Each structure stands twice: as structure tokens, then as C-alpha cells.
TORKOL-533265 format. One record per atom (N, C-alpha, C): atom name; x, y, z. Coordinates in steps of 0.2 Angstrom, whole numbers, plus 5000, padded with zeros to 4 digits. Example, Ala and Ser with C-alpha at 12.3 -4.5 7.8 and 13.67 -1.06 7.14 Angstrom:
<nodes>
  at    px    py    pz
   N  5066  4972  5039
  CA  5062  4978  5039
   C  5066  4984  5039
   N  5064  4989  5035
  CA  5068  4995  5036
   C  5064  5000  5039
</nodes>
This chain:
<nodes>
  at    px    py    pz
   N  5020  4981  4876
  CA  5025  4978  4877
   C  5027  4976  4885
   N  5028  4969  4885
  CA  5030  4967  4891
   C  5037  4964  4892
   N  5039  4963  4899
  CA  5046  4960  4900
   C  5045  4956  4906
   N  5049  4951  4907
  CA  5049  4946  4913
   C  5054  4950  4917
   N  5051  4949  4924
  CA  5054  4952  4930
   C  5052  4948  4937
   N  5057  4945  4940
  CA  5055  4941  4946
   C  5051  4936  4943
   N  5051  4933  4938
  CA  5045  4929  4936
   C  5039  4931  4935
   N  5038  4937  4935
  CA  5032  4939  4931
   C  5032  4944  4926
   N  5026  4945  4922
  CA  5026  4950  4916
   C  5026  4957  4919
   N  5030  4961  4916
  CA  5029  4968  4919
   C  5026  4972  4913
   N  5021  4976  4912
  CA  5020  4980  4906
   C  5024  4987  4906
   N  5027  4988  4900
  CA  5032  4993  4899
   C  5029  4999  4897
   N  5025  5002  4901
  CA  5020  5007  4898
   C  5021  5013  4902
   N  5022  5019  4899
  CA  5020  5026  4903
   C  5015  5027  4907
   N  5012  5031  4912
  CA  5007  5033  4916
   C  5001  5033  4910
   N  5002  5038  4904
  CA  4997  5040  4899
   C  4996  5034  4896
   N  4999  5029  4894
  CA  4999  5024  4890
   C  4995  5019  4894
   N  4996  5018  4901
  CA  4993  5014  4906
   C  4986  5016  4907
   N  4984  5022  4906
  CA  4977  5025  4907
   C  4973  5023  4901
   N  4977  5024  4895
  CA  4974  5021  4889
   C  4972  5014  4888
   N  4976  5010  4891
  CA  4975  5003  4892
   C  4970  5002  4896
   N  4969  5005  4901
  CA  4964  5005  4907
   C  4958  5005  4903
   N  4957  5012  4900
  CA  4951  5013  4896
   C  4948  5007  4891
   N  4954  5005  4888
  CA  4952  4999  4882
   C  4949  4993  4887
   N  4952  4991  4893
  CA  4950  4986  4897
   C  4943  4986  4899
   N  4941  4993  4902
  CA  4934  4994  4904
   C  4930  4993  4899
   N  4931  4996  4894
  CA  4926  4997  4888
   C  4925  4990  4885
   N  4930  4986  4885
  CA  4929  4979  4883
   C  4923  4975  4887
   N  4922  4978  4893
  CA  4916  4975  4898
   C  4917  4967  4899
   N  4923  4965  4903
  CA  4925  4959  4904
   C  4929  4960  4911
   N  4929  4954  4914
  CA  4931  4955  4920
   C  4940  4955  4919
   N  4942  4960  4922
  CA  4949  4962  4922
   C  4953  4962  4929
   N  4958  4961  4930
  CA  4962  4961  4936
   C  4968  4966  4935
   N  4970  4970  4938
  CA  4976  4975  4937
   C  4980  4974  4943
   N  4985  4975  4943
  CA  4990  4974  4949
   C  4996  4978  4948
   N  4999  4981  4953
  CA  5005  4984  4954
   C  5010  4981  4958
   N  5016  4981  4955
  CA  5021  4978  4960
   C  5026  4983  4963
   N  5029  4982  4968
  CA  5035  4987  4970
   C  5039  4982  4974
   N  5044  4985  4978
  CA  5049  4981  4982
   C  5045  4975  4987
   N  5041  4979  4990
  CA  5039  4974  4996
   C  5034  4968  4992
   N  5030  4969  4987
  CA  5027  4965  4983
   C  5031  4958  4980
   N  5038  4961  4977
  CA  5042  4956  4976
   C  5046  4952  4980
   N  5046  4954  4986
  CA  5048  4950  4992
   C  5043  4946  4994
   N  5036  4948  4994
  CA  5031  4944  4996
   C  5029  4938  4992
   N  5031  4939  4986
  CA  5030  4933  4981
   C  5035  4928  4983
   N  5040  4929  4987
  CA  5045  4924  4989
   C  5042  4919  4995
   N  5038  4923  4998
  CA  5034  4920  5004
   C  5028  4917  5003
   N  5023  4920  4999
  CA  5017  4917  4999
   C  5015  4913  4993
   N  5013  4907  4995
  CA  5013  4903  4990
   C  5007  4906  4984
   N  5009  4904  4979
  CA  5002  4905  4973
   C  5002  4914  4971
   N  5006  4917  4976
  CA  5005  4925  4973
   C  5008  4926  4967
   N  5014  4922  4965
  CA  5017  4925  4960
   C  5012  4923  4953
   N  5009  4917  4954
  CA  5006  4914  4948
   C  4999  4919  4948
   N  4997  4921  4953
  CA  4992  4927  4952
   C  4993  4932  4950
   N  4999  4936  4951
  CA  5001  4942  4947
   C  5002  4940  4940
   N  5006  4934  4939
  CA  5008  4932  4932
   C  5002  4933  4928
   N  4996  4930  4930
  CA  4990  4929  4927
   C  4986  4936  4926
   N  4988  4941  4929
  CA  4984  4947  4930
   C  4984  4950  4921
   N  4979  4955  4920
  CA  4979  4958  4912
   C  4984  4963  4911
   N  4985  4966  4917
  CA  4990  4973  4917
   C  4992  4973  4924
   N  5000  4973  4923
  CA  5004  4975  4929
   C  5008  4979  4928
   N  5008  4985  4934
  CA  5013  4992  4933
   C  5018  4991  4937
   N  5022  4996  4936
  CA  5027  4997  4941
   C  5026  5002  4946
   N  5023  5001  4952
  CA  5021  5005  4956
   C  5028  5008  4961
   N  5033  5005  4961
  CA  5038  5008  4966
   C  5044  5011  4961
   N  5047  5016  4963
  CA  5053  5018  4960
   C  5058  5012  4959
   N  5058  5009  4964
  CA  5064  5004  4964
   C  5063  4999  4959
   N  5056  4997  4956
  CA  5055  4992  4952
   C  5057  4997  4945
   N  5056  5003  4943
  CA  5059  5005  4938
   C  5067  5005  4938
   N  5069  5006  4943
  CA  5078  5006  4943
   C  5079  4999  4942
   N  5076  4994  4945
  CA  5079  4987  4945
   C  5077  4984  4939
   N  5071  4986  4936
  CA  5070  4984  4929
   C  5076  4985  4925
   N  5078  4992  4924
  CA  5083  4993  4920
   C  5089  4989  4921
   N  5091  4989  4927
  CA  5095  4984  4929
   C  5096  4977  4926
   N  5089  4975  4925
  CA  5089  4967  4925
   C  5087  4967  4916
   N  5086  4973  4912
  CA  5086  4972  4906
   C  5080  4974  4903
   N  5075  4976  4908
  CA  5068  4979  4905
   C  5067  4987  4905
   N  5066  4989  4900
  CA  5067  4997  4898
   C  5061  4999  4902
   N  5059  4999  4909
  CA  5054  5003  4912
   C  5053  5010  4911
   N  5049  5013  4907
  CA  5049  5020  4905
   C  5048  5025  4911
   N  5043  5022  4916
  CA  5043  5026  4921
   C  5037  5023  4927
   N  5038  5026  4932
  CA  5033  5023  4939
   C  5026  5024  4936
   N  5022  5019  4938
  CA  5014  5020  4937
   C  5012  5020  4944
   N  5013  5025  4949
  CA  5010  5024  4955
   C  5002  5022  4955
   N  5000  5018  4960
  CA  4993  5016  4960
   C  4989  5021  4963
   N  4991  5025  4966
  CA  4985  5030  4969
   C  4986  5036  4964
   N  4990  5037  4961
  CA  4990  5042  4954
   C  4986  5040  4949
   N  4987  5033  4947
  CA  4982  5030  4943
   C  4976  5029  4944
   N  4974  5027  4950
  CA  4967  5029  4953
   C  4965  5035  4952
   N  4968  5041  4953
  CA  4965  5048  4951
   C  4964  5049  4944
   N  4968  5045  4941
  CA  4966  5047  4933
   C  4961  5042  4931
   N  4959  5037  4934
  CA  4954  5033  4931
   C  4948  5037  4934
   N  4947  5038  4940
  CA  4942  5043  4943
   C  4940  5047  4939
   N  4944  5051  4935
  CA  4943  5057  4931
   C  4939  5053  4924
   N  4942  5048  4922
  CA  4940  5045  4915
   C  4933  5042  4918
   N  4930  5040  4924
  CA  4925  5036  4926
   C  4919  5042  4925
   N  4921  5048  4929
  CA  4917  5053  4929
   C  4915  5056  4921
   N  4920  5056  4918
  CA  4918  5058  4910
   C  4915  5054  4906
   N  4916  5046  4908
  CA  4913  5042  4903
   C  4908  5039  4906
   N  4905  5040  4912
  CA  4900  5037  4915
   C  4901  5031  4918
   N  4907  5029  4920
  CA  4906  5021  4922
   C  4906  5021  4931
   N  4901  5017  4932
  CA  4899  5017  4939
   C  4906  5014  4944
   N  4908  5017  4949
  CA  4913  5015  4952
   C  4911  5013  4959
   N  4915  5006  4961
  CA  4914  5003  4968
   C  4919  5004  4971
   N  4920  5006  4979
  CA  4925  5006  4983
   C  4924  5000  4988
   N  4930  4996  4989
  CA  4930  4990  4992
   C  4937  4991  4997
   N  4935  4991  5003
  CA  4942  4991  5008
   C  4942  4996  5013
   N  4946  4995  5017
  CA  4948  5000  5023
   C  4943  5000  5029
   N  4944  5003  5035
  CA  4940  5004  5040
   C  4933  5007  5038
   N  4927  5006  5040
  CA  4921  5009  5038
   C  4922  5017  5038
   N  4925  5020  5044
  CA  4926  5027  5044
   C  4930  5030  5039
   N  4935  5026  5038
  CA  4941  5029  5032
   C  4938  5028  5025
   N  4933  5022  5025
  CA  4930  5022  5018
   C  4926  5027  5017
   N  4923  5029  5021
  CA  4917  5033  5021
   C  4920  5041  5020
   N  4925  5042  5022
  CA  4929  5049  5023
   C  4932  5049  5016
   N  4935  5043  5013
  CA  4938  5043  5006
   C  4932  5045  5000
   N  4926  5043  5001
  CA  4921  5042  4996
   C  4919  5050  4997
   N  4918  5052  5003
  CA  4915  5060  5002
   C  4920  5063  4999
   N  4928  5062  4998
  CA  4931  5067  4996
   C  4932  5065  4988
   N  4932  5060  4987
  CA  4931  5057  4980
   C  4926  5061  4976
   N  4920  5060  4980
  CA  4913  5063  4976
   C  4914  5071  4976
   N  4918  5074  4981
  CA  4918  5082  4981
   C  4922  5083  4976
   N  4927  5079  4975
  CA  4932  5080  4969
   C  4929  5079  4962
   N  4926  5075  4962
  CA  4922  5072  4955
   C  4914  5072  4956
   N  4911  5079  4956
  CA  4905  5078  4958
   C  4899  5075  4953
   N  4902  5072  4947
  CA  4899  5069  4941
   C  4899  5062  4941
   N  4903  5060  4947
  CA  4905  5052  4947
   C  4899  5048  4950
   N  4898  5043  4945
  CA  4893  5038  4949
   C  4896  5033  4953
   N  4893  5034  4958
  CA  4895  5030  4964
   C  4890  5023  4965
   N  4893  5017  4962
  CA  4890  5011  4962
   C  4889  5009  4968
   N  4894  5010  4973
  CA  4893  5007  4981
   C  4900  5007  4984
   N  4899  5004  4989
  CA  4904  5003  4994
   C  4905  4999  5000
   N  4911  4995  5001
  CA  4910  4990  5007
   C  4917  4990  5010
   N  4916  4990  5018
  CA  4924  4990  5020
   C  4927  4984  5018
   N  4933  4984  5022
  CA  4937  4978  5020
   C  4938  4973  5025
   N  4933  4973  5029
  CA  4932  4969  5035
   C  4925  4964  5034
   N  4927  4959  5031
  CA  4923  4954  5029
   C  4924  4947  5029
   N  4920  4942  5030
  CA  4922  4935  5030
   C  4918  4931  5025
   N  4912  4934  5022
  CA  4908  4930  5016
   C  4911  4934  5009
   N  4916  4931  5007
  CA  4919  4934  5001
   C  4914  4933  4994
   N  4910  4927  4994
  CA  4906  4927  4989
   C  4900  4932  4989
   N  4898  4934  4995
  CA  4892  4939  4996
   C  4895  4945  4994
   N  4901  4947  4995
  CA  4904  4954  4994
   C  4904  4955  4985
   N  4907  4949  4984
  CA  4908  4948  4976
   C  4901  4950  4973
   N  4896  4946  4976
  CA  4890  4947  4973
   C  4887  4955  4974
   N  4888  4957  4979
  CA  4885  4964  4980
   C  4889  4969  4974
   N  4894  4967  4973
  CA  4898  4972  4968
   C  4894  4971  4960
   N  4894  4965  4960
  CA  4890  4963  4953
   C  4883  4966  4953
   N  4880  4965  4959
  CA  4873  4968  4959
   C  4872  4976  4958
   N  4877  4979  4961
  CA  4878  4987  4959
   C  4880  4989  4953
   N  4881  4985  4948
  CA  4881  4987  4941
   C  4888  4991  4941
   N  4893  4989  4944
  CA  4900  4994  4944
   C  4904  4991  4938
   N  4907  4996  4935
  CA  4911  4995  4930
   C  4919  4995  4932
   N  4921  4999  4937
  CA  4927  4999  4940
   C  4927  4998  4947
   N  4932  4994  4950
  CA  4931  4993  4957
   C  4939  4993  4960
   N  4939  4998  4965
  CA  4945  5000  4968
   C  4945  4996  4974
   N  4951  4992  4975
  CA  4951  4987  4980
   C  4956  4990  4986
   N  4955  4993  4992
  CA  4960  4996  4997
   C  4961  4991  5002
   N  4963  4985  5000
  CA  4964  4979  5005
   C  4971  4978  5005
   N  4975  4976  5011
  CA  4982  4974  5011
   C  4983  4968  5006
   N  4990  4968  5004
  CA  4993  4962  5001
   C  4994  4957  5005
   N  4994  4950  5003
  CA  4992  4948  4998
   C  4984  4946  4998
   N  4980  4948  5003
  CA  4973  4947  5003
   C  4970  4950  4997
   N  4971  4956  4995
  CA  4967  4958  4989
   C  4969  4954  4983
   N  4975  4953  4983
  CA  4976  4948  4974
   C  4973  4941  4976
   N  4973  4940  4982
  CA  4968  4933  4982
   C  4961  4933  4982
   N  4959  4938  4984
  CA  4952  4938  4985
   C  4950  4940  4977
   N  4954  4944  4973
  CA  4952  4946  4967
   C  4953  4939  4962
   N  4958  4935  4963
  CA  4960  4930  4959
   C  4953  4924  4960
   N  4951  4923  4965
  CA  4946  4919  4966
   C  4938  4922  4965
   N  4937  4928  4966
  CA  4931  4930  4965
   C  4929  4935  4960
   N  4934  4937  4956
  CA  4933  4942  4950
   C  4927  4940  4946
   N  4928  4933  4944
  CA  4922  4932  4938
   C  4915  4932  4941
   N  4914  4933  4947
  CA  4909  4933  4952
   C  4905  4941  4951
   N  4910  4947  4950
  CA  4908  4952  4950
   C  4906  4955  4944
   N  4905  4952  4939
  CA  4903  4954  4933
   C  4909  4957  4929
   N  4907  4961  4924
  CA  4912  4963  4919
   C  4915  4971  4921
   N  4920  4969  4926
  CA  4922  4976  4930
   C  4930  4975  4929
   N  4933  4980  4929
  CA  4940  4982  4929
   C  4942  4983  4937
   N  4945  4978  4940
  CA  4947  4978  4947
   C  4954  4979  4948
   N  4956  4984  4952
  CA  4962  4986  4954
   C  4963  4986  4960
   N  4969  4984  4962
  CA  4970  4985  4970
   C  4975  4991  4971
   N  4973  4996  4975
  CA  4975  5001  4978
   C  4978  5003  4985
   N  4979  4996  4988
  CA  4982  4997  4994
   C  4980  5001  4999
   N  4985  5006  5003
  CA  4982  5010  5006
   C  4980  5017  5004
   N  4978  5018  4997
  CA  4977  5023  4994
   C  4970  5027  4998
   N  4965  5023  5001
  CA  4958  5027  5004
   C  4961  5030  5009
   N  4966  5028  5014
  CA  4969  5031  5019
   C  4971  5037  5017
   N  4976  5038  5011
  CA  4979  5044  5008
   C  4973  5050  5006
   N  4968  5047  5003
  CA  4963  5051  5000
   C  4958  5054  5006
   N  4959  5050  5010
  CA  4953  5051  5018
   C  4957  5057  5023
   N  4965  5057  5020
  CA  4968  5061  5025
   C  4972  5058  5031
   N  4969  5051  5032
  CA  4973  5048  5037
   C  4980  5048  5037
   N  4983  5046  5031
  CA  4990  5046  5030
   C  4992  5051  5025
   N  4998  5053  5027
  CA  5000  5059  5022
   C  5006  5056  5017
   N  5005  5057  5010
  CA  5010  5056  5006
   C  5016  5060  5005
   N  5021  5057  5003
  CA  5028  5060  5002
   C  5028  5066  4998
   N  5033  5071  4999
  CA  5033  5076  4994
   C  5034  5073  4986
   N  5033  5077  4982
  CA  5034  5075  4976
   C  5042  5074  4974
   N  5046  5077  4978
  CA  5053  5076  4976
   C  5056  5070  4979
   N  5053  5068  4985
  CA  5055  5062  4989
   C  5053  5056  4984
   N  5046  5056  4981
  CA  5044  5051  4976
   C  5049  5050  4970
   N  5052  5056  4968
  CA  5055  5056  4962
   C  5062  5053  4964
   N  5064  5053  4970
  CA  5070  5049  4972
   C  5070  5043  4974
   N  5064  5041  4974
  CA  5063  5033  4977
   C  5064  5033  4984
   N  5060  5038  4988
  CA  5061  5040  4994
   C  5055  5040  4998
   N  5049  5037  4994
  CA  5043  5037  4997
   C  5043  5033  5003
   N  5046  5028  5002
  CA  5046  5022  5008
   C  5049  5024  5015
   N  5054  5029  5014
  CA  5057  5033  5020
   C  5052  5037  5023
   N  5048  5041  5020
  CA  5044  5046  5021
   C  5039  5042  5026
   N  5037  5036  5023
  CA  5032  5032  5027
   C  5034  5030  5032
   N  5040  5026  5033
  CA  5044  5023  5038
   C  5044  5029  5044
   N  5045  5034  5041
  CA  5048  5040  5047
   C  5041  5042  5050
   N  5035  5040  5048
  CA  5029  5042  5051
   C  5026  5037  5056
   N  5029  5030  5055
  CA  5027  5025  5060
   C  5033  5020  5059
   N  5039  5023  5063
  CA  5044  5018  5062
   C  5044  5012  5066
   N  5040  5012  5072
  CA  5039  5005  5075
   C  5035  5000  5072
   N  5031  5002  5066
  CA  5026  4998  5063
   C  5029  4996  5056
   N  5034  5000  5054
  CA  5036  4999  5047
   C  5043  4998  5047
   N  5047  4996  5052
  CA  5054  4995  5051
   C  5055  4988  5047
   N  5052  4984  5050
  CA  5053  4977  5047
   C  5051  4976  5038
   N  5045  4980  5038
  CA  5043  4981  5030
   C  5047  4983  5027
   N  5050  4989  5029
  CA  5056  4993  5025
   C  5063  4991  5024
   N  5066  4991  5030
  CA  5072  4990  5031
   C  5074  4983  5030
   N  5070  4978  5033
  CA  5073  4971  5032
   C  5070  4969  5024
   N  5063  4971  5022
  CA  5061  4970  5016
   C  5064  4973  5010
   N  5068  4980  5011
  CA  5072  4981  5005
   C  5078  4978  5004
   N  5082  4977  5010
  CA  5087  4972  5010
   C  5086  4967  5006
   N  5081  4963  5007
  CA  5079  4956  5004
   C  5077  4958  4995
   N  5075  4964  4995
  CA  5074  4966  4987
   C  5081  4967  4984
   N  5085  4970  4988
  CA  5091  4971  4985
   C  5093  4965  4982
   N  5095  4961  4987
  CA  5097  4953  4987
   C  5094  4949  4981
   N  5086  4950  4981
  CA  5084  4947  4976
   C  5086  4949  4968
   N  5086  4956  4968
  CA  5088  4960  4962
   C  5096  4956  4960
   N  5100  4957  4963
  CA  5106  4955  4963
   C  5106  4948  4960
   N  5102  4943  4964
  CA  5101  4936  4962
   C  5099  4935  4954
   N  5094  4940  4953
  CA  5091  4940  4946
   C  5095  4941  4940
   N  5099  4946  4943
  CA  5104  4949  4938
   C  5109  4944  4935
   N  5111  4940  4941
  CA  5116  4934  4940
   C  5112  4929  4936
   N  5106  4928  4938
  CA  5103  4921  4933
   C  5102  4925  4926
   N  5101  4931  4924
  CA  5099  4933  4917
   C  5106  4933  4915
   N  5112  4933  4917
  CA  5119  4934  4914
   C  5119  4927  4912
</nodes>
């Protein structure tokens, strides 16, 4: 079941249901783009031409941020729970190990990418590693071709938004029958570069504050200004729905 929020369809699924849906999509052996939305991405959709249309065209759209769960309910969408991108990635890595899906990692700096893949392979020794490429490239077509040649079935894209959404929208069909999922800064977390908020902060929707506290000079605009805009957009959306 889906509901429209902020002009894009949102899948109203629990984490377990999302994993089941992802398994179906991978097994269907066709190009699939999954995307998560959070407060920052809702704000970004207002500023980046074409981003809303890209997200609206994705096969699966999940509520990554707790703010989307709460705001969705305010807007009349019964969002059952948060489906955090990094948690979904871990669940799909376990599925890939069990089901024999080759996995490709795309994004981050080379040293971060290598540390992330080492940790993933340590946690999932039976995982088939199709390949990896850092996020600093200019020849999009060549990278898409490398993914296709690798035989990957699942591709995790650790590139910032909106670059990753734009890249996948344009080049997914060149990658072959892959399930492509943008995971933002998850590679940094797995590699141990960035710390994730404690579970209690995640449940209270304060993960953004934990991230802000680690790098206030770099993150103040994204979170303080961005969150204020998100609240304003939600109130406007509610008035429009009424």
C-alpha cells in the first residue's frame, strides 16, 4: 500500500515487509531503484529540479527518518514504522549471503570503501562480492558498465543526494538486472568513520541531533535550517490536504 506525501508515493511497509518486497524485486531480475526519504530529502525536492519526479518514479520508497513517520501520520498516511536505510542494508546483506546474490558497493572515498567492504565481508563471510568502486568518478557510463559486467544483483550506492538519485535514474538500465539502493553515508558508519546515534535517540527521532553534535560547523545549516523548512513544508502540506 502506498500514500502520497510531499508529492511522491511512500510505501507504507514495516521493516520486515520492506525486506520481503526487496527480495521479490531482486528475484524478479530486472532493474529496480529503491530510495529512502527523510526531512532533508523532502527539503531538497523543493530546490533540485527533477528530483521529485525521480523519487516518484522509483519502484520502492521508504520512510528513512522518524520525522517522516510522524509527519506522514499528521498528513493522513499511516506510516507503520521507520525503515532506516542502513538497517535495511544490513538486512539485505544477510539475505544476499543466504541467497547467493552478488553485491556491488559504489561510493565513498577509496579508503572508506575498502574499510567498509572488509567489515561487511568479515560479518558475512559467505557473501559474494561482485565488485566495488569509489564515489569519485566522472565517466558515469563506464561505472554503470562495470557494474553490469560484475554480475551484481544488488548495488549499494553510498553517494550523497541528489547525485546518487540522478545517477541511478539515468544509468540504472545500463547496469543490468540489479536492485539499486542509495545508502548515503552508511559506508562511513560501517567503516567506523562516523558513529551512529544510540538506539534510544533513534527512537525519539534525535539521530539528526547526534550527527549535528559531532560536526556542528558542517551540519548546522543542513539540520537547523533544513528541519525548520521541513516543519513549514509539512504544515503547508497539511493545509493543502484539508
